[in-house]
KOLDONU-109998 format. One record per residue (C-alpha): x, y, z; residue number from 1; residue in three letters. Coordinates in nm, 4 decimals. Layout:
! KOLDONU-109998
> X	Y	Z	NUM	ALA
...
***
This chain:
! KOLDONU-109998
> 2.9633	12.0858	-1.3138	1	THR
> 2.8152	12.2606	-1.0200	2	ALA
> 2.8346	12.0912	-0.6840	3	PRO
> 2.5175	11.9336	-0.5490	4	ARG
> 2.3717	12.1210	-0.2666	5	VAL
> 2.1872	11.9314	0.0014	6	VAL
> 1.9446	12.1005	0.2241	7	GLU
> 2.0541	12.1260	0.5908	8	GLY
> 2.4232	12.0879	0.5132	9	GLU
> 2.6733	12.3642	0.5057	10	ALA
> 2.8546	12.4307	0.1907	11	GLN
> 3.2303	12.3788	0.2147	12	CYS
> 3.5249	12.3630	-0.0201	13	GLY
> 3.7289	12.0672	-0.1299	14	PRO
> 4.0034	12.1154	0.1288	15	GLN
> 3.7606	12.1278	0.4120	16	GLN
> 3.5938	11.8032	0.2848	17	ARG
> 3.9274	11.6252	0.2680	18	TRP
> 4.0036	11.7182	0.6235	19	ARG
> 3.6741	11.5889	0.7457	20	GLN
> 3.7259	11.2556	0.5694	21	GLU
> 4.0768	11.2195	0.7183	22	GLY
> 3.9530	11.2865	1.0692	23	GLU
> 3.6811	11.0250	1.0247	24	CYS
> 3.9332	10.7666	0.9106	25	SER
> 4.1625	10.8388	1.2040	26	LYS
> 3.8812	10.8024	1.4518	27	SER
> 3.7808	10.4699	1.2995	28	ASN
> 4.1382	10.3402	1.3186	29	ILE
> 4.1619	10.4387	1.6816	30	GLY
> 3.8465	10.2577	1.7695	31	ARG
> 3.9567	9.9352	1.5953	32	ALA
> 4.2906	9.9481	1.7756	33	GLY
> 4.1302	9.9816	2.1131	34	ARG
> 3.8966	9.6881	2.0415	35	ARG
> 4.1845	9.4591	1.9344	36	GLY
> 4.3787	9.5510	2.2512	37	LYS
> 4.0813	9.4654	2.4684	38	GLN
> 4.0375	9.1340	2.2855	39	ARG
> 4.4063	9.0405	2.3342	40	ARG
> 4.3867	9.1226	2.7031	41	GLN
> 4.0772	8.9012	2.7502	42	ALA
> 4.2274	8.5880	2.5762	43	GLN
> 4.4718	8.4879	2.8621	44	PRO
> 4.1902	8.5125	3.1130	45	GLN
> 3.9720	8.2825	2.9016	46	LEU
> 4.2610	8.0338	2.8674	47	ARG
> 4.3160	8.0296	3.2445	48	GLN
> 3.9460	7.9660	3.3042	49	VAL
> 3.9406	7.6847	3.0459	50	ALA
> 4.2567	7.5192	3.1831	51	ASP
> 4.1491	7.5383	3.5463	52	ALA
> 3.9994	7.2066	3.6818	53	PRO
> 3.6289	7.2176	3.7210	54	GLN
> 3.5117	7.1428	4.0745	55	GLN
> 3.2123	6.9120	4.0999	56	PRO
> 2.9048	7.0824	4.2222	57	GLN
> 2.7135	6.9140	4.5056	58	PRO
> 2.3967	6.7527	4.3828	59	PRO
> 2.0823	6.9201	4.4809	60	SER
> 1.7666	6.7542	4.6113	61	ALA
> 1.5888	6.8138	4.2875	62	THR
> 1.8663	6.6413	4.0865	63	ASP
> 1.8329	6.3184	4.2956	64	GLY
> 1.4620	6.3105	4.2391	65	LEU
> 1.5097	6.3679	3.8697	66	LYS
> 1.7694	6.0818	3.8500	67	ALA
> 1.5535	5.8350	4.0468	68	GLU
> 1.2479	5.8930	3.8341	69	GLU
> 1.3924	5.7370	3.5122	70	PRO
> 1.5370	5.4403	3.7121	71	LEU
> 1.2015	5.3621	3.8655	72	GLU
> 1.0361	5.3956	3.5279	73	ALA
> 1.2889	5.1533	3.3728	74	GLU
> 1.2382	4.9027	3.6577	75	GLN
> 0.8628	4.9197	3.6215	76	GLN
> 0.8924	4.8748	3.2460	77	GLN
> 1.1247	4.5702	3.2902	78	GLY
> 0.8885	4.4117	3.5451	79	GLU
> 0.5976	4.4686	3.3105	80	ALA
> 0.7886	4.3006	3.0244	81	GLN
> 0.8837	4.0000	3.2432	82	GLU
> 0.5236	3.9651	3.3573	83	THR
> 0.4008	3.9739	2.9986	84	SER
> 0.6587	3.7079	2.8930	85	VAL
> 0.5571	3.4785	3.1821	86	VAL
> 0.1918	3.5227	3.0940	87	GLU
> 0.2628	3.4435	2.7277	88	ASP
> 0.4532	3.1239	2.8222	89	VAL
> 0.1744	3.0128	3.0553	90	ALA
> -0.0842	3.0795	2.7859	91	THR
> 0.1124	2.8761	2.5291	92	GLU
> 0.1497	2.5854	2.7755	93	ALA
> -0.2238	2.5872	2.8440	94	GLU
> -0.2993	2.5883	2.4711	95	GLU
> -0.0598	2.2957	2.4072	96	GLU
> -0.2133	2.0999	2.6945	97	GLN
> -0.5613	2.1631	2.5597	98	ALA
> -0.4593	2.0480	2.2101	99	VAL
> -0.2941	1.7337	2.3514	100	ALA
> -0.6054	1.6617	2.5560	101	THR
> -0.8243	1.6902	2.2475	102	ARG
> -0.5949	1.4749	2.0314	103	GLU
> -0.5091	1.2069	2.2883	104	ALA
> -0.7500	0.9116	2.2917	105	PRO
> -0.9434	0.8576	2.6085	106	PRO
> -0.7363	0.6574	2.8507	107	THR
> -0.9033	0.3462	2.9723	108	SER
> -0.7947	0.0396	3.1579	109	ALA
> -0.6335	-0.2258	2.9356	110	PRO
> -0.8600	-0.5149	2.8537	111	PRO
> -0.8020	-0.8265	3.0574	112	PRO
> -0.5911	-1.0941	2.8878	113	PRO
> -0.7910	-1.3634	2.7127	114	PRO
> -0.8266	-1.6865	2.9013	115	PRO
> -0.5765	-1.9530	2.7996	116	PRO
> -0.7181	-2.1674	2.5256	117	GLN
> -0.7057	-2.5337	2.5873	118	GLU
> -0.5592	-2.7486	2.3163	119	ALA
> -0.8326	-2.9236	2.1214	120	PRO
> -0.8577	-3.2882	2.2117	121	PRO
> -0.6839	-3.5037	1.9551	122	GLN
> -0.8659	-3.7783	1.7818	123	ASP
> -0.7972	-4.1277	1.9130	124	PHE
> -0.7196	-4.2561	1.5660	125	GLU
> -0.4696	-3.9757	1.4940	126	SER
> -0.2890	-4.0407	1.8218	127	VAL
> -0.2858	-4.4133	1.7511	128	LEU
> -0.1557	-4.3510	1.3989	129	SER
> 0.1306	-4.1348	1.5253	130	ASP
> 0.2258	-4.4004	1.7786	131	LYS
> 0.2215	-4.6726	1.5152	132	VAL
> 0.4413	-4.4685	1.2801	133	VAL
> 0.6878	-4.3970	1.5605	134	LEU
> 0.6879	-4.7629	1.6599	135	GLY
> 0.7680	-4.8688	1.3009	136	LEU
> 1.0601	-4.6238	1.2806	137	ALA
> 1.2031	-4.7426	1.6138	138	LEU
> 1.1603	-5.1081	1.5181	139	THR
> 1.3469	-5.0599	1.1904	140	LEU
> 1.6284	-4.8796	1.3732	141	GLU
> 1.6653	-5.1772	1.6070	142	ARG
> 1.6632	-5.4188	1.3158	143	MET
> 1.9476	-5.2338	1.1446	144	THR
> 2.1447	-5.2253	1.4710	145	ALA
> 2.1041	-5.6032	1.5191	146	LEU
> 2.1960	-5.6911	1.1587	147	ALA
> 2.5400	-5.8505	1.1952	148	THR
> 2.7255	-6.1303	1.0252	149	GLY
> 2.7670	-6.2146	0.6591	150	PRO
> 2.5012	-6.0938	0.4189	151	GLN
> 2.4316	-6.1202	0.0495	152	CYS
> 2.3860	-5.8047	-0.1544	153	PHE
> 2.0578	-5.7829	-0.3432	154	THR
> 1.8803	-5.5251	-0.5552	155	SER
> 1.7591	-5.3585	-0.2310	156	PHE
> 2.1131	-5.2654	-0.1252	157	HIS
> 2.2746	-4.9382	-0.2183	158	CYS
> 2.6418	-4.8548	-0.2386	159	ARG
> 2.6420	-4.5876	0.0336	160	GLU
> 2.4138	-4.5288	0.3285	161	ALA
> 2.1623	-4.2487	0.2607	162	PRO
> 2.2087	-3.9263	0.4537	163	LYS
> 1.8444	-3.9364	0.5634	164	VAL
> 1.7841	-4.1514	0.8689	165	GLY
> 1.5167	-4.4202	0.8695	166	ILE
> 1.3085	-4.2271	1.1219	167	ARG
> 1.2930	-3.9209	0.8965	168	GLN
> 1.2306	-4.1466	0.5969	169	TYR
> 0.9277	-4.3093	0.7624	170	VAL
> 0.7979	-3.9674	0.8692	171	ALA
> 0.8259	-3.8505	0.5071	172	ARG
> 0.6201	-4.1441	0.3859	173	MET
> 0.3616	-4.0769	0.6575	174	HIS
> 0.3350	-3.7163	0.5364	175	THR
> 0.3097	-3.7736	0.1593	176	TYR
> 0.1650	-4.1210	0.1157	177	PHE
> -0.1696	-4.0253	0.2651	178	GLY
> -0.2340	-4.3882	0.3537	179	CYS
> -0.4157	-4.5278	0.6559	180	SER
> -0.2590	-4.6364	0.9824	181	MET
> -0.3094	-5.0014	0.8958	182	GLU
> -0.0656	-4.9707	0.6026	183	CYS
> 0.2287	-4.9226	0.8405	184	PHE
> 0.1343	-5.2385	1.0286	185	VAL
> 0.0931	-5.4361	0.7053	186	VAL
> 0.4239	-5.3024	0.5732	187	GLY
> 0.6032	-5.4366	0.8833	188	LEU
> 0.4346	-5.7742	0.8311	189	ILE
> 0.5668	-5.7870	0.4716	190	PHE
> 0.9215	-5.7058	0.5887	191	ILE
> 0.9082	-5.9719	0.8597	192	ASP
> 0.7838	-6.2310	0.6132	193	ARG
> 1.0636	-6.1382	0.3719	194	LEU
> 1.3287	-6.1909	0.6420	195	ILE
> 1.1770	-6.5208	0.7577	196	GLN
> 1.1631	-6.6637	0.4045	197	ARG
> 1.5133	-6.5365	0.3165	198	HIS
> 1.7391	-6.5244	0.6260	199	PRO
> 2.0398	-6.4153	0.4197	200	ASN
> 1.8547	-6.0949	0.3228	201	LEU
> 1.9311	-5.8755	0.6234	202	LYS
> 1.7907	-5.5301	0.6737	203	VAL
> 2.0884	-5.2974	0.7241	204	THR
> 2.1556	-4.9288	0.6797	205	VAL
> 2.2259	-5.0030	0.3115	206	LEU
> 1.8915	-5.1760	0.2391	207	SER
> 1.6385	-5.0558	0.4985	208	VAL
> 1.5221	-4.7551	0.2933	209	HIS
> 1.4399	-4.9452	-0.0272	210	ARG
> 1.2877	-5.2415	0.1561	211	VAL
> 1.0607	-5.0109	0.3602	212	THR
> 0.9573	-4.8038	0.0553	213	LEU
> 0.8657	-5.1121	-0.1478	214	CYS
> 0.6812	-5.2777	0.1457	215	ALA
> 0.4780	-4.9607	0.2182	216	MET
> 0.3822	-4.9226	-0.1487	217	MET
> 0.2574	-5.2820	-0.1595	218	LEU
> 0.0691	-5.2325	0.1705	219	ALA
> -0.1074	-4.9210	0.0380	220	ALA
> -0.2167	-5.1051	-0.2749	221	LYS
> -0.3386	-5.4057	-0.0721	222	VAL
> -0.5034	-5.2276	0.2227	223	GLN
> -0.6437	-4.8970	0.0919	224	ASP
> -0.9048	-4.8524	-0.1768	225	ASP
> -0.7380	-4.5321	-0.3044	226	VAL
> -0.3645	-4.5131	-0.3681	227	PHE
> -0.1182	-4.3330	-0.5935	228	TYR
> 0.0826	-4.4456	-0.8939	229	SER
> 0.4333	-4.5856	-0.8797	230	ASN
> 0.5614	-4.2602	-1.0278	231	LYS
> 0.4401	-4.0667	-0.7235	232	PHE
> 0.5811	-4.3220	-0.4777	233	TYR
> 0.9162	-4.3159	-0.6593	234	ALA
> 0.9295	-3.9371	-0.6300	235	LYS
> 0.8560	-3.9508	-0.2564	236	VAL
> 1.1151	-4.2238	-0.1979	237	GLY
> 1.3855	-4.0643	-0.4120	238	GLY
> 1.4162	-4.3456	-0.6700	239	LEU
> 1.3691	-4.3719	-1.0418	240	HIS
> 1.0429	-4.5159	-1.1670	241	LEU
> 1.2059	-4.8094	-1.3512	242	GLN
> 1.4085	-4.9019	-1.0415	243	GLU
> 1.1014	-4.8969	-0.8165	244	LEU
> 0.9060	-5.1110	-1.0627	245	ASN
> 1.1817	-5.3736	-1.0584	246	LYS
> 1.1988	-5.3685	-0.6758	247	LEU
> 0.8222	-5.4178	-0.6516	248	GLU
> 0.8323	-5.7127	-0.8852	249	GLN
> 1.1307	-5.8626	-0.7016	250	HIS
> 0.9660	-5.8316	-0.3597	251	MET
> 0.6465	-5.9936	-0.4794	252	CYS
> 0.8471	-6.2888	-0.6072	253	LYS
> 1.0409	-6.3176	-0.2794	254	LEU
> 0.7131	-6.3186	-0.0851	255	LEU
> 0.5689	-6.5708	-0.3274	256	ASP
> 0.2830	-6.3224	-0.3734	257	PHE
> 0.1573	-6.3981	-0.0233	258	ARG
> 0.0100	-6.0575	0.0565	259	LEU
> -0.2864	-6.1697	0.2640	260	HIS
> -0.2855	-6.0575	0.6299	261	VAL
> -0.5080	-6.2189	0.8934	262	THR
> -0.6790	-6.0300	1.1718	263	PHE
> -0.4730	-6.1998	1.4426	264	ASP
> -0.1477	-6.1172	1.2700	265	ASP
> -0.2546	-5.7551	1.2351	266	PHE
> -0.3367	-5.7176	1.6065	267	GLU
> -0.0132	-5.8842	1.7128	268	ARG
> 0.2090	-5.6641	1.4983	269	TYR
> 0.0110	-5.3523	1.5855	270	ARG
> 0.0545	-5.4158	1.9587	271	ASP
> 0.4234	-5.4770	1.8939	272	MET
> 0.4590	-5.1322	1.7340	273	LEU
> 0.2672	-4.9607	2.0153	274	LEU
> 0.4892	-5.1223	2.2748	275	GLN
> 0.7975	-5.0113	2.0841	276	ALA
> 0.6621	-4.6518	2.0914	277	ALA
> 0.5876	-4.6769	2.4647	278	GLY
> 0.2083	-4.6810	2.4324	279	ALA
> -0.0402	-4.9305	2.5625	280	SER
> -0.2428	-5.1234	2.3038	281	PRO
> -0.6089	-5.0192	2.2641	282	PRO
> -0.8872	-5.2268	2.4166	283	THR
> -1.0877	-5.2440	2.0948	284	ALA
> -0.9230	-5.3130	1.7615	285	SER
> -1.0557	-5.1674	1.4372	286	PRO
> -1.1432	-5.4074	1.1633	287	LEU
> -0.8902	-5.4519	0.8879	288	ILE
> -0.9791	-5.5070	0.5280	289	GLU
> -0.7817	-5.7749	0.3504	290	THR
> -0.7801	-5.8752	-0.0104	291	CYS
***
């Protein structure tokens, strides 16, 4: 084929073209070699500069101002945060105080203590009844203490002394019998008559409970218009009904059915009981009903 001809270029043969290409390659190689040499010469200088200690540069006036500006800004920001926290705490305290003020009841002075109430005056009859009951219990205790010497055992005696004292026993009868005050005086009269008619029958700790129970039951039936059955009295006294019925019948026989009490006898025995209880006898005596 024919060689391509370009305008503006001289036509040359193959040998001339080869020469030109060789010269171009040689020139390129020379340039690359010179560049590598320059690069190798510059590397030790760069290493020395890198290894050399860097000397601190004196701060300039502008650097100090630039460093102080962020510190002042941080301080101002911290003070603003502290102020906001203090304000929040104060606001919460005020809110809590306001809520407590709304919820708390209005404080007022405590009311004055009530005046001491005086004990209601006791009825004269109730006081007299209590004194008579106490006098009967004390009189029976003295009778049992004075009972010495030989004695005959009767149906009123028990094998062992009851655990309940005579004072508590009389108080029990006063609570549950519901009888009048005169019954306790009449009961003592019946006991005294029983001892006078039968001196061998002594009132001791073994017989005082049954004798007193039977005498009080007879007194309630003789003196009061309203009384209970023997079953109730037996339950209060702690005896069986059949035993109490036999004791009642036996006491009536020992007294020869003399159950009448005069007015003079009543006043004398009543004053005796009041003196035993440490009380003065009343000026006026109530009337007593006798059968």
